[in-house]
C-alpha positions as CSV (number, residue, x, y, z in Angstrom):
1,M,-20.7,-18.8,-158.5
2,T,-21.8,-20.1,-162.0
3,D,-25.1,-21.9,-162.6
4,N,-23.2,-25.1,-163.4
5,N,-21.4,-25.1,-160.1
6,F,-24.7,-24.4,-158.3
7,D,-26.6,-27.2,-160.1
8,K,-23.8,-29.6,-159.3
9,T,-23.9,-28.6,-155.6
10,F,-27.6,-29.2,-155.5
11,S,-28.0,-32.3,-157.6
12,A,-25.2,-34.4,-156.1
13,P,-27.0,-35.4,-152.9
14,A,-30.4,-35.7,-154.7
15,S,-29.6,-38.6,-157.0
16,A,-31.6,-41.7,-156.0
17,A,-31.3,-43.7,-159.2
18,V,-29.1,-46.3,-157.5
19,P,-29.2,-50.1,-157.5
20,K,-28.9,-50.7,-153.7
21,A,-30.3,-48.7,-150.8
22,I,-30.4,-49.1,-147.1
23,I,-33.3,-47.5,-145.2
24,A,-33.2,-45.9,-141.8
25,A,-36.3,-44.6,-139.8
26,I,-36.9,-43.1,-136.4
27,D,-40.1,-44.3,-134.6
28,T,-41.2,-41.4,-132.4
29,G,-44.8,-42.5,-132.3
30,E,-46.1,-39.7,-134.5
31,Y,-47.0,-41.9,-137.4
32,D,-47.1,-45.6,-138.5
33,V,-43.5,-46.3,-139.2
34,E,-44.1,-49.7,-140.9
35,R,-46.5,-48.2,-143.3
36,S,-44.2,-45.3,-144.0
37,I,-41.2,-47.6,-144.7
38,A,-43.3,-49.7,-147.1
39,E,-44.2,-46.5,-148.9
40,L,-40.5,-45.5,-148.9
41,K,-39.5,-48.8,-150.5
42,E,-42.0,-48.1,-153.3
43,L,-40.5,-44.7,-153.7
44,I,-37.0,-46.2,-154.0
45,R,-38.3,-48.7,-156.6
46,T,-39.9,-45.9,-158.5
47,A,-36.7,-44.0,-158.5
48,G,-34.9,-47.0,-159.9
49,G,-33.3,-48.5,-156.8
50,E,-33.6,-51.6,-154.7
51,T,-33.9,-51.8,-150.9
52,V,-31.5,-54.3,-149.4
53,A,-31.8,-53.6,-145.7
54,E,-33.6,-51.4,-143.2
55,I,-33.0,-50.1,-139.6
56,V,-35.7,-48.7,-137.3
57,Q,-34.8,-47.0,-134.0
58,K,-37.3,-46.0,-131.3
59,R,-36.4,-42.7,-129.7
60,P,-38.4,-39.6,-128.5
61,A,-36.7,-37.4,-131.2
62,P,-34.0,-37.6,-133.9
63,D,-30.4,-37.0,-132.7
64,S,-29.4,-33.5,-133.7
65,A,-26.0,-34.6,-135.1
66,T,-26.6,-37.9,-136.8
67,C,-30.4,-38.5,-136.6
68,I,-30.0,-42.0,-135.1
69,G,-27.8,-43.1,-132.2
70,S,-24.1,-44.0,-132.5
71,G,-24.9,-47.7,-132.0
72,R,-27.4,-47.8,-134.8
73,L,-25.1,-45.8,-137.0
74,E,-22.4,-48.4,-136.6
75,E,-24.9,-51.1,-137.4
76,M,-25.9,-49.2,-140.6
77,K,-22.2,-49.0,-141.5
78,R,-21.8,-52.8,-141.2
79,L,-25.0,-53.4,-143.2
80,A,-23.9,-51.0,-145.9
81,E,-20.6,-52.8,-146.2
82,D,-22.2,-56.3,-146.1
83,F,-24.8,-55.5,-148.8
84,E,-22.5,-53.1,-150.7
85,A,-25.1,-50.4,-150.5
86,D,-24.8,-47.3,-152.6
87,V,-27.0,-45.0,-150.7
88,A,-28.7,-44.6,-147.2
89,V,-32.3,-43.3,-147.4
90,F,-33.7,-41.7,-144.2
91,D,-37.5,-41.7,-143.8
92,L,-37.6,-38.1,-142.6
93,E,-36.1,-34.8,-143.4
94,L,-32.5,-34.4,-142.5
95,T,-30.5,-31.2,-141.9
96,A,-27.4,-30.5,-143.9
97,T,-25.3,-31.1,-140.8
98,Q,-26.9,-34.5,-140.3
99,I,-26.3,-35.4,-143.9
100,R,-22.7,-34.5,-143.7
101,N,-22.1,-36.3,-140.4
102,I,-23.8,-39.5,-141.6
103,E,-22.0,-39.5,-144.9
104,D,-18.7,-39.1,-143.0
105,A,-19.6,-42.1,-140.8
106,L,-21.0,-44.4,-143.5
107,D,-18.8,-43.3,-146.5
108,I,-21.8,-43.6,-148.9
109,E,-24.3,-41.1,-150.2
110,V,-27.1,-40.1,-147.9
111,I,-30.5,-38.7,-148.9
112,D,-33.8,-38.2,-147.1
113,R,-37.4,-38.8,-147.9
114,T,-37.9,-35.3,-149.3
115,M,-34.8,-35.5,-151.5
116,L,-36.1,-38.9,-152.9
117,I,-39.5,-37.5,-153.8
118,L,-37.9,-34.4,-155.4
119,D,-35.7,-36.7,-157.5
120,I,-38.7,-38.7,-158.7
121,F,-40.6,-35.5,-159.4
122,A,-37.7,-34.2,-161.4
123,Q,-37.6,-37.4,-163.5
124,R,-41.3,-37.3,-164.2
125,A,-42.0,-33.7,-164.9
126,T,-42.4,-33.1,-168.6
127,T,-44.2,-29.7,-169.1
128,R,-42.6,-26.4,-168.4
129,E,-45.0,-25.8,-165.5
130,G,-44.1,-29.1,-163.9
131,R,-40.4,-28.5,-164.2
132,I,-40.7,-25.0,-162.7
133,Q,-42.7,-26.3,-159.8
134,V,-40.1,-29.0,-159.1
135,E,-37.2,-26.6,-159.4
136,I,-38.8,-24.2,-156.9
137,A,-39.4,-27.0,-154.5
138,K,-35.7,-28.1,-154.8
139,Y,-34.4,-24.6,-154.1
140,K,-36.7,-24.1,-151.2
141,Y,-35.5,-27.4,-149.7
142,L,-31.8,-26.4,-150.2
143,L,-32.0,-22.8,-149.0
144,P,-32.0,-23.5,-145.2
145,R,-29.4,-26.2,-145.6
146,I,-26.6,-24.2,-147.2
147,A,-24.7,-23.4,-144.0
148,G,-24.0,-27.0,-143.2
149,M,-23.3,-28.3,-146.7
150,G,-19.6,-28.4,-146.4
151,K,-16.4,-26.4,-146.7
152,E,-17.0,-25.3,-150.3
153,L,-20.1,-23.4,-149.2
154,S,-18.5,-21.6,-146.4
155,R,-15.5,-20.2,-148.3
156,T,-15.1,-16.4,-148.3
157,G,-16.2,-14.8,-151.5
158,G,-15.5,-11.4,-153.0
159,A,-13.7,-12.4,-156.2
160,V,-13.6,-10.0,-159.1
161,G,-16.8,-9.8,-161.0
162,M,-19.0,-11.4,-158.3
163,R,-21.7,-9.5,-156.4
164,G,-21.0,-8.9,-152.8
165,G,-17.9,-7.3,-151.2
166,P,-14.8,-8.9,-149.7
167,G,-15.7,-10.9,-146.6
168,E,-19.0,-12.2,-147.9
169,T,-19.1,-16.0,-147.5
170,K,-19.7,-18.4,-150.3
171,S,-22.9,-19.6,-148.6
172,E,-24.3,-16.0,-148.5
173,L,-23.7,-15.8,-152.3
174,D,-25.4,-19.1,-152.7
175,R,-28.4,-17.9,-150.8
176,R,-28.6,-14.8,-152.9
177,H,-28.4,-16.9,-156.1
178,I,-31.1,-19.2,-154.9
179,R,-33.5,-16.4,-153.8
180,S,-33.0,-14.7,-157.1
181,R,-33.7,-17.9,-159.0
182,I,-36.8,-18.7,-156.9
183,G,-38.0,-15.2,-157.6
184,A,-37.5,-15.6,-161.4
185,L,-39.2,-19.0,-161.4
186,N,-42.1,-17.7,-159.3
187,A,-42.7,-14.9,-161.8
188,E,-42.7,-17.3,-164.7
189,L,-45.0,-19.7,-162.8
190,K,-47.3,-16.8,-161.9
191,E,-47.8,-16.1,-165.6
192,I,-48.7,-19.8,-166.3
193,V,-51.1,-19.9,-163.4
194,A,-52.7,-16.6,-164.6
195,R,-53.3,-18.1,-168.0
196,R,-54.8,-21.2,-166.4
197,E,-57.1,-19.1,-164.2
198,L,-58.2,-17.2,-167.3
199,L,-59.2,-20.5,-168.9
200,R,-61.1,-21.5,-165.7
201,K,-63.0,-18.3,-165.7
202,R,-63.8,-18.7,-169.4
203,R,-65.1,-22.2,-168.7
204,K,-67.3,-21.0,-165.9
205,K,-68.6,-18.1,-168.0
206,D,-69.4,-20.6,-170.8
207,G,-71.2,-22.9,-168.4
208,V,-68.6,-25.7,-168.8
209,L,-68.9,-28.3,-166.1
210,S,-65.8,-29.9,-164.7
211,A,-65.0,-32.9,-162.5
212,A,-61.5,-33.3,-160.9
213,I,-60.1,-36.8,-160.5
214,V,-58.1,-36.8,-157.2
215,G,-56.6,-39.5,-154.9
216,Y,-53.5,-41.1,-153.6
217,T,-50.7,-41.8,-156.0
218,N,-50.9,-45.1,-157.9
219,V,-54.6,-45.9,-157.2
220,G,-55.5,-45.9,-160.9
221,K,-56.5,-42.3,-161.6
222,S,-54.7,-42.3,-165.0
223,T,-56.2,-45.7,-165.9
224,L,-59.6,-44.3,-165.1
225,M,-59.0,-41.2,-167.2
226,N,-57.9,-43.4,-170.1
227,A,-60.9,-45.7,-169.7
228,L,-63.4,-42.8,-169.8
229,T,-61.7,-40.6,-172.5
230,D,-59.0,-42.5,-174.4
231,A,-56.6,-39.8,-173.2
232,G,-53.5,-41.9,-173.6
233,V,-52.1,-40.9,-170.1
234,L,-49.0,-42.9,-169.0
235,C,-50.0,-45.7,-166.6
236,E,-47.4,-47.6,-164.6
237,N,-47.5,-49.5,-161.3
238,K,-45.3,-46.9,-159.7
239,L,-45.8,-43.9,-157.4
240,F,-46.1,-40.6,-159.2
241,A,-46.2,-42.2,-162.7
242,T,-47.6,-38.9,-164.0
243,L,-47.3,-35.4,-162.6
244,E,-49.0,-33.3,-165.3
245,T,-52.6,-32.2,-165.4
246,T,-54.6,-33.8,-168.2
247,S,-58.1,-32.5,-169.3
248,R,-60.6,-34.2,-171.6
249,S,-64.2,-33.6,-172.3
250,I,-66.8,-36.4,-172.3
251,I,-70.5,-36.6,-173.0
252,L,-72.5,-37.9,-170.0
253,P,-75.5,-40.2,-170.3
254,D,-77.9,-37.3,-169.8
255,G,-76.4,-35.5,-172.8
256,R,-74.4,-32.9,-170.9
257,S,-70.7,-32.4,-171.5
258,V,-68.2,-32.4,-168.6
259,L,-64.5,-31.7,-168.5
260,L,-62.5,-34.4,-166.7
261,V,-59.3,-33.1,-165.0
262,D,-56.7,-35.6,-163.8
263,T,-54.5,-34.2,-161.0
264,V,-51.2,-35.1,-159.5
265,G,-51.3,-38.0,-157.0
266,L,-51.1,-37.5,-153.2
267,I,-48.9,-39.2,-150.7
268,S,-48.6,-39.2,-146.9
269,R,-46.2,-36.8,-145.2
270,L,-45.8,-34.9,-148.5
271,P,-43.3,-32.1,-147.8
272,H,-45.0,-28.8,-147.3
273,H,-43.1,-26.9,-150.0
274,L,-44.0,-29.7,-152.5
275,V,-47.7,-29.1,-151.6
276,E,-47.1,-25.4,-152.1
277,A,-45.3,-25.9,-155.4
278,F,-48.1,-28.1,-156.9
279,K,-51.1,-26.1,-155.5
280,S,-51.7,-24.5,-158.8
281,T,-52.3,-28.0,-160.3
282,L,-54.3,-29.3,-157.3
283,E,-56.5,-26.2,-157.3
284,E,-58.2,-27.7,-160.3
285,A,-60.1,-29.7,-157.6
286,A,-61.1,-26.5,-155.7
287,N,-62.6,-25.1,-158.9
288,A,-64.4,-28.3,-160.0
289,D,-68.1,-28.8,-159.8
290,V,-67.6,-32.4,-158.6
291,I,-64.6,-34.3,-157.2
292,L,-64.1,-38.0,-158.2
293,H,-62.1,-39.3,-155.2
294,V,-60.4,-42.5,-156.5
295,C,-59.3,-45.1,-153.9
296,D,-57.5,-48.4,-154.3
297,S,-60.0,-50.8,-152.7
298,S,-57.4,-53.6,-152.8
299,S,-55.0,-51.7,-150.6
300,D,-54.5,-52.5,-146.9
301,D,-53.8,-48.7,-146.4
302,I,-57.1,-47.5,-147.9
303,E,-58.2,-45.7,-144.7
304,E,-54.9,-43.8,-144.4
305,Q,-54.8,-43.0,-148.1
306,T,-58.4,-41.7,-147.9
307,K,-57.6,-39.6,-144.8
308,V,-54.5,-38.0,-146.6
309,A,-56.6,-37.1,-149.6
310,R,-59.5,-35.6,-147.6
311,E,-57.2,-33.5,-145.4
312,L,-55.4,-32.0,-148.4
313,L,-58.7,-31.4,-150.2
314,S,-59.9,-29.5,-147.1
315,E,-56.7,-27.5,-147.0
316,L,-57.3,-26.5,-150.6
317,G,-60.8,-25.2,-149.8
318,C,-62.8,-28.1,-151.4
319,D,-65.3,-28.4,-148.5
320,G,-68.8,-28.2,-149.9
321,I,-68.0,-29.6,-153.3
322,P,-69.9,-32.8,-154.0
323,V,-67.6,-35.9,-153.9
324,V,-68.1,-39.2,-155.6
325,T,-66.0,-41.9,-154.0
326,V,-64.6,-44.3,-156.6
327,L,-63.4,-47.6,-155.3
328,N,-61.1,-48.9,-158.0
329,R,-59.8,-52.4,-158.4
330,S,-63.0,-53.7,-156.9
331,D,-62.6,-56.9,-158.9
332,I,-60.1,-58.2,-156.3
333,S,-61.8,-56.9,-153.2
334,G,-64.9,-57.9,-151.3
335,W,-67.0,-54.9,-150.1
336,N,-70.2,-54.8,-148.1
337,E,-72.1,-52.3,-150.2
338,N,-74.5,-51.6,-147.3
339,L,-71.5,-50.1,-145.4
340,L,-70.3,-47.8,-148.1
341,P,-70.7,-44.0,-147.8
342,E,-73.2,-42.2,-150.0
343,R,-72.2,-41.6,-153.6
344,T,-69.8,-44.5,-153.8
345,V,-69.2,-46.5,-156.9
346,L,-67.3,-49.8,-157.2
347,I,-65.3,-50.1,-160.5
348,S,-62.4,-51.8,-162.2
349,A,-60.9,-49.1,-164.5
350,K,-58.5,-51.7,-166.0
351,E,-61.4,-54.1,-166.8
352,G,-63.8,-51.4,-167.7
353,R,-66.5,-52.5,-165.2
354,G,-68.7,-50.1,-163.3
355,L,-68.0,-47.2,-165.6
356,D,-71.6,-46.8,-166.6
357,E,-72.7,-46.6,-162.9
358,L,-69.9,-44.1,-162.3
359,L,-71.1,-41.8,-165.1
360,D,-74.7,-42.1,-163.8
361,E,-73.5,-41.1,-160.3
362,L,-71.5,-38.2,-161.8
363,C,-74.6,-37.0,-163.6
364,A,-76.5,-37.0,-160.3
365,A,-73.8,-35.2,-158.4
366,L,-73.3,-32.4,-160.9
367,P,-75.5,-29.2,-160.4
368,E,-78.5,-29.3,-162.7
369,T,-77.6,-27.1,-165.6
370,A,-79.7,-28.9,-168.2
371,R,-82.1,-31.9,-168.3
372,R,-82.6,-34.5,-171.0
373,M,-86.3,-34.5,-171.9
374,K,-88.6,-36.1,-174.5
375,L,-91.2,-33.6,-175.6
376,K,-94.1,-33.3,-178.0
377,L,-94.3,-29.6,-179.1
378,P,-97.2,-28.2,-181.0
379,F,-96.2,-26.3,-184.2
380,S,-97.2,-23.1,-182.4
381,E,-94.2,-23.6,-180.0
382,A,-91.6,-23.4,-182.7
383,G,-90.0,-20.4,-180.8
384,L,-89.5,-22.7,-177.7
385,L,-87.9,-25.3,-179.9
386,A,-85.5,-22.7,-181.3
387,K,-84.5,-21.7,-177.8
388,I,-84.0,-25.3,-176.8
389,R,-81.8,-25.8,-179.8
390,A,-79.7,-22.7,-179.1
391,E,-79.4,-23.1,-175.3
392,G,-79.2,-26.9,-175.1
393,G,-79.2,-29.5,-177.9
394,I,-81.4,-31.8,-180.0
395,F,-80.6,-35.5,-180.1
396,S,-83.5,-36.3,-182.5
397,E,-86.7,-34.7,-183.8
398,E,-89.6,-36.0,-185.8
399,Y,-92.4,-34.0,-187.4
400,L,-95.8,-35.5,-187.0
401,P,-99.2,-34.3,-188.2
402,D,-100.1,-32.9,-184.7
403,G,-96.7,-31.6,-183.6
404,I,-92.9,-32.2,-183.3
405,E,-91.5,-35.0,-181.1
406,V,-88.0,-34.2,-179.8
407,D,-85.4,-35.8,-177.6
408,A,-83.6,-32.7,-176.3
409,L,-81.1,-31.5,-173.7
410,V,-83.1,-28.6,-172.2
411,D,-81.3,-25.7,-170.5
412,V,-82.3,-25.3,-166.8
413,K,-83.8,-21.9,-167.7
414,L,-86.3,-23.5,-170.1
415,I,-87.2,-26.6,-168.1
416,S,-90.4,-25.1,-166.5
417,A,-91.6,-24.0,-170.0
418,A,-90.9,-27.4,-171.5
419,E,-92.4,-29.4,-168.7
420,K,-96.0,-29.1,-169.9
421,F,-95.0,-30.7,-173.3
422,R,-93.4,-33.9,-172.0
423,A,-94.2,-36.8,-174.3
């Protein structure tokens, strides 16, 4: 099996860049179906498609053969014909057998929620690390589905020049190819992650403070990053507009420098292997000194989005790291500030409002590594001034007849010695 044939086998059902889509969902009572369908419509729009119809069926569990019942499947077929739909998108993961059976019944392409997200990720990934992570996730999705993917994948192999003896099926060769490819990709990703971990350790050793920007997809994280740092990160009103990590250093009001790290957006019911694939990016949050949890205060789903973010942060081991809750788009929302949790800031990243308050809150949440102080040092304390200059920084200094007045960033180790000389 050549790489080209394999790529064609995988990519054919994963294309979601279509003009017309019909949605199908199963309501088992495990989650809010209406909210999930609204999110799925946004995913379809992000992928370049348009939702023309939707079907929801209540049942205790999906049908093993076709996911939905025969009656609903007939209704889907009629809707697909009436609206000239190009693809049916199911709001859950389908097995290969289900995909094949549904495609036979509807005579149009069928994809599921995971395939749609993978397709969007593949479109948006630009760095080598991002592309590797997406490819690993795709292969892990495909691996358990090979047996039911159709006649071509069950043919008997054993042709000249191919690994495996006579009698080995095509699907077994495909599995071997996929496992080999996953292994090679994981090895390459491991090297990238190791380099990133080395940079993290170097930052910690050098005393570099960091703040990770996390939150649901499309809540304004990239807009906030641009507003604070002029990073030039792509901002679109779409889910997963950016997938890559961006880091920029800024100077806080107290004179300290902090590295802001923008992370990939979160989404409800994110497939587990996608979480695994992007953990190396999300782990920036677990290694941060402070987490800026950005929420869209104008969204009706803010509670659900906040819950998803908190659960994932806990899974990544972020418990115990100070969190500043950032309610973005507050210009179009009315909040009772007395009911807000501790360390909450209302901002509008687009309008640039509330950013000063956010930076002040960030200063307060970060561990005290240095303190900005105004001092009047006698000339006999020139040695202390030299240490302050070396370990922290001097914003201004003025030599007077009776000493030196300085506005300085004083390292935490020198604060007690400098305290007696406060101006």
